[in-house]
Each structure stands twice: as structure tokens, then as C-alpha cells.
C-alpha positions as CSV (number, residue, x, y, z in Angstrom):
1,X,129.4,128.0,65.9
2,X,129.0,126.2,62.9
3,X,127.1,128.3,60.0
4,X,125.1,126.0,57.9
5,X,123.7,127.1,54.3
6,X,121.1,124.9,52.4
7,X,120.3,125.4,48.7
8,X,118.7,123.3,46.1
9,X,115.2,123.7,47.1
10,X,112.2,124.3,44.4
11,X,108.6,124.0,42.5
12,X,108.9,120.7,41.0
13,X,106.1,118.0,39.8
14,X,105.4,114.7,41.4
15,X,107.8,112.0,39.8
16,X,110.6,114.4,39.5
17,X,114.0,114.9,41.1
18,X,115.8,117.3,43.4
19,X,119.3,117.4,45.3
20,X,119.9,120.1,48.1
21,X,123.1,120.7,49.2
22,X,124.6,122.3,52.8
23,X,127.8,123.5,53.2
24,X,129.2,124.4,56.4
25,X,131.6,127.4,56.8
26,X,135.0,126.5,57.1
27,X,135.8,129.2,59.0
28,X,133.2,128.8,62.2
29,X,133.3,125.0,62.5
30,X,136.0,124.5,64.4
31,X,136.3,121.1,64.4
32,X,137.0,118.5,60.9
33,X,133.7,118.1,59.2
34,X,134.5,114.4,58.9
35,X,133.7,114.6,62.4
36,X,130.2,115.7,62.5
37,X,126.9,113.2,61.7
38,X,125.3,115.3,59.1
39,X,121.4,115.3,59.1
40,X,118.4,116.6,57.0
41,X,115.1,117.2,58.4
42,X,112.1,118.5,57.0
43,X,108.9,120.2,58.1
44,X,105.3,120.8,56.4
45,X,103.1,123.4,56.9
46,X,101.1,122.4,60.5
47,X,103.7,119.8,61.4
48,X,106.4,119.1,63.4
49,X,110.0,118.9,62.0
50,X,110.5,115.2,60.7
51,X,114.3,112.9,60.5
52,X,114.7,112.4,56.7
53,X,118.6,111.2,56.9
54,X,121.3,110.8,58.3
55,X,125.0,110.4,57.7
56,X,127.9,109.5,60.2
57,X,131.5,111.9,59.5
58,X,133.3,109.1,57.3
59,X,130.1,108.9,55.0
60,X,130.0,104.8,55.3
61,X,126.7,104.9,57.3
62,X,123.3,106.6,56.4
63,X,119.9,106.0,58.0
64,X,116.4,107.3,57.0
65,X,113.4,107.9,58.0
66,X,110.2,105.6,57.4
67,X,109.2,107.5,54.7
68,X,111.3,108.2,52.4
69,X,110.9,104.5,51.2
70,X,114.3,104.1,49.2
71,X,113.6,107.4,47.4
72,X,116.1,109.4,48.5
73,X,119.9,109.7,48.9
74,X,122.6,111.1,51.7
75,X,125.9,112.0,50.9
76,X,129.1,113.8,51.6
77,X,132.2,115.5,50.5
78,X,133.9,116.1,53.7
79,X,136.8,117.8,51.5
80,X,134.4,120.7,50.8
81,X,132.8,120.5,53.7
82,X,129.1,119.8,51.6
83,X,126.1,117.7,52.9
84,X,123.8,116.0,50.0
85,X,120.5,115.1,49.7
86,X,119.6,113.3,46.5
87,X,115.8,113.3,45.6
88,X,113.6,110.7,43.5
89,X,110.6,110.0,42.5
90,X,109.2,113.2,44.7
91,X,105.8,113.3,45.6
92,X,103.4,116.0,47.0
93,X,103.5,114.6,50.4
94,X,107.5,115.4,50.3
95,X,106.6,119.4,50.6
96,X,108.2,120.8,53.1
97,X,111.0,123.0,54.1
98,X,113.9,121.1,54.5
99,X,117.3,121.6,57.3
100,X,120.3,120.4,57.5
101,X,121.7,119.7,61.1
102,X,125.0,118.8,62.5
103,X,125.8,116.4,65.3
104,X,129.4,116.2,66.8
105,X,129.0,112.2,67.6
106,X,127.4,109.2,66.5
107,X,124.5,109.3,64.3
108,X,121.2,110.2,65.4
109,X,117.4,110.4,63.9
110,X,116.4,112.6,67.6
111,X,115.5,116.1,65.8
112,X,116.8,117.2,69.7
113,X,120.8,115.5,69.3
114,X,122.0,117.8,66.5
115,X,123.6,121.0,67.7
116,X,123.7,123.1,64.5
117,X,120.7,124.1,62.5
118,X,120.2,125.8,58.7
119,X,117.9,128.1,57.8
120,X,116.1,125.4,55.7
121,X,115.2,125.1,51.9
122,X,111.5,124.9,50.8
123,X,110.8,122.2,48.6
124,X,107.6,122.0,46.7
125,X,106.0,119.5,45.1
126,X,103.0,119.6,42.9
127,X,100.7,117.1,42.1
């Protein structure tokens, strides 16, 4: 069982920035953190969960959702079992609960491919 805990959400004005963090529990992770593809998804009110970004275990390959438009950057620190999402030029449409997720294996943009999920952190962008 993998435990993921997100933090860093909050209220920000349009055009502002936030940095989300997701820490994977060292005690329950089992395999090395670097063996997992990590992803960020988000869910806006009344909508389904949307892929935001993913990064493979080594950190070499990243992928982003179309709506991100180069504004966000995903990264990871395998020495600290930590995942990051730097969000810049935030828009009101970015308002959502953001979830980090872990998948043992190669990267994927599909929600159903991820095995473990955090509880989410709320991001609210005021226009």
C-alpha cells in the first residue's frame, strides 16, 4: 500500500503561481519511489477527473495535458520520495482539486492506470 499526501493548494489570483507537493510514504511504499511513474490529475466541480501531468521514475520523460499549455512543470526528487507541480500563469479554469497518483511502471495519461491516489488539495483561482 502506498500513501500519498498532497499539499500546497490554496487561493490565488489569476496570473499567480502555486507549487504543489506530494510526499510518498517511505514506510509503505514497498518498491523504490523511482520505480513509479507519478502523475497529477485534477477534478473541477461537476466534472470528471482530468490528466494534468506525468513523470516517469527517472524524471527524464514528462507529459502534460492539452489544457496546461506549457504553464505547469512536473518534477520529482527521488531522494525525498517527493513529487512537485509548479503552476504558473494560473487561470480561473484551473480551479479544481488536484490529486497526485502513483503507477508502478511506464508513464500513462489514463486515470485507470494509476494504482494509488492521494486525498487531493484544493486550488482556487480567482479572476
